N, C-alpha and C positions, 0 to 999 in steps of 0.2 A: 204292811210292814211283812218283811221277808220270812219266808218258810224254806228252809234249805232241807228240812226230811220231808216236810209232809208232801211237797209236791211232787221230788221224786218219786215219793211211796205211793202216791194217787198215780203217775206215771205207769211205774211196774203193774198198778193192780190195773189199768186200763189194756194192760199188751196180755196181762194173764185175760181178762172178763174177754179179748178180742181171742186170743186163741183155744176157750172153751165157748166162742161163736152163740157166746151169750146175745138174745134180742130184748133190748130194751123200749120199752112203752113205756115211756113218763108223761103226767099230765099234772097240771097244776103248777106248774114250774112259776107261775105270775105269782104266785105269793109266796113266795121266795123272798124275803126282803133285804133289800139291796143293802142295807148298813144298818146296823144296831143288832143289841143282844137278842133272844129268846131262847124260848126253852124247847125242842125238837125231841118231838113224843112219836117213836116207833113200835110197831110192833116185833113180836121177837119169835120168828120161828126155825131159823137156821144161824150158821156159825158165819153168816155171808153177810148177812144184815147191815151192820156198821158198814163197812166197806160200799155197799149196793147202793144204799140210801142215801149215802154222801154223791153219787151221779148227781142226781136232782139237784144239786146245789153249784156245780160246775159250772152254769153257764153266767151266775151272779159273780162265780169268783168268791164263792162264799167256801169257809175251812169249820167243820164242823167238829168241837170238843168233844169226846163219847165220856161219859163216865163208864169204865170195867174196874173188874176187879184187882187188888191187889196182885193176885199171885200172879197175873200179867206182868204187874210194873217190874216184878221178884225176878222174873222167867230173863238170864243174859244177854239172850239173842232179842226178844219183844221186848222188855225194859226200856232200852237204851232208845228204842224206836217211836214208844209211846211216848216218854218224857219230850224225846225232839220233836214229836208234833201238839206236843201241850194240851193230852187230853188226862183227864181227872183220872188218880186210885180211888178207889171206894173199896173200903174198911170193914170188911162185914161186922168186926166186931166193938167200931168205933167210927160210925158212918159222921157223926157230927161234923168235922171236917170235911170231910168229903165234901159234903152238901152246901159247907158255908164257903169252899173253894167254889164249886160248882154260880153260888150266886154273886159273889164277886166278879167269877167272867162275866156271867151275861151283865153284869154292872159295866164294865168295861166294853161290852160292846160284840161278845163271843154270843156264836151261836152254840148253845149244851146240847148233846143227844144224848135221851135217857129211855132207857126198854122199862115202862110203868107195868109192865108183866114182871121185871126181875128175871127170870129165866126165862129158857126158849119152852114156847107151847108145843106138847106134845099131840094135842089132838090139833094143832094149828088155827083152831076157832081162839080168841080173845079169851083170856084167863082174865082172873080181878087183878084190876089196879093195885100197885102202892099208891099211896098221896103226894108221894115227894115234888113229882112233875109240879102239878099243880102248884104246889108248897112254894116251891123255887119262883116258878115264874111270879108269882103274887110278891113273894120278898123283892125280889129280884124290880120289880118291878116294869116283868118284859112279857113277851105273849107266847103263848104255848101256839105250836106249829104243829098238827098231826100230820104222821105222815104211814103211810101205809106200803110195806111191803111185799110182794106176793110171788113165789115163782123161788123164792132161795135157798128154801128146806129142799128141794126136790136135788139141790147139787150138793149140799155140803148140812146134815141137821143131827141132832142127838139121836143116837140109838139106831143111823142107818148106814150102811157102804157110801163114802163117797161116787156120786153120777157126775164123772165125765165127760158123757154124751153130749157131744157140739148140739147148738140149736136149741137149748132153753131158754123156754120165754119167760124175762121178767118183768113185773109189770109194777110201776111205783106210782103212788097217788099221794101228794100234796094238798092237806084241806088248809083251809083259809085261817090265818091269823087269830087265836079270838084273846080278849082279858078274861082270864080268870076270875068268875065272881062267886059272891058266898063263901062257904065255910069249905076247906080244902074237900070236904068231902062231897061236897055239891060238884065242886069246879072235875073233881074224877071223874063224878057221872057224868058231868057234860062232856067231859072229853072223849071217853069211854063212846058218849053215844056216837059222836063228830066220825071218830077210829071207824065204829063198825059200819057207818055210811059208806067211807073210805076203802073201806073192806071187801064190801059187798059189791061196791061198783070194780071195782082191781079185780075180782071171781069173775063177773057179769061180762068181763070184757076181754077175760083171760085167752089166749091164743093157745093152744094144747098141740103140740106136734106130732102127726098122726103113726108115725113112727111106735111111741111112747103110749098111744091112746088108751090099750087096753091096761095100764098103770091106775091104780086104783088108791095105793100105801097112801099118798100124798094127798087124797080129797079127804078133806073134814066129813066124818063119821053124819051131822047134821046137814050134809050137802051128798051124802048118798054113798061115800068113801069109806073105804075100810080102816082109815087113822084109828086112833081110839077115841073114845067119847071123850067131851072134856070133863065128866064127873072121872073117869076114869085113868086118863091118862094124869087128873089131878091127883088121887089116889096113890098112883105110882110115886109120883115128885114126893109126899108124906112119907110114904114110907123110908124113900131115900137120903131126906133131911133127917127122917129119927135117926137111921142109922148111919148117918155123920154123925151126930151129937150124942151117939152114945159112944162110938169110937176116941171123941172129943176129951170126953168124961172117964174112959177108961184110962185114957194116955196120961 
């Protein structure tokens, strides 16, 4: 299938990554299916996760259709690009339609990218997972493909200035596809356990550049770093969510 928008965007992204001197270390590429549908479940620590995760699928020439919030599609610049790449808009007020569109895409043989944590984890540890990815895979009859990106938060993440210093390492680990079993809760628990193992692998093999070795903000508190604890980060997220809800009610 022709990709008149997606392929040029990938080429542009690769040029940007080259300009930034990003050092990719990808393993598990053999787990990327050569054909057929699947739900790609990705951890979420930075704004570039979706673009960086796609690098793991290039060798087999697979495109991933990502689920993204409706606001991105409404933007006058990003909107036409997102639609041209056939990504899937998510309406937070009426998510059933987005979910069904993703299921149908999987059934057509597409790979659909999902962030089970829903929002960026500011602790850089795995947050609580939503069950959507597991439910989607089960309904579409396709496998779940766990994937971890580590290092993207050092370039661009929530609450931090962009760091465009050349040479940042980006570690990507693709896990073995598996068929979700049991109810959605059980399947989601299995997905998170698999992704935790992949995250541990990514962190243990991550190469830190000597010139920024004294930085600890991007290292999780669970690893001795100075990032917020998972509990503190989730409390901050809850405050922001409550404030947004209050604003909507007032409006």
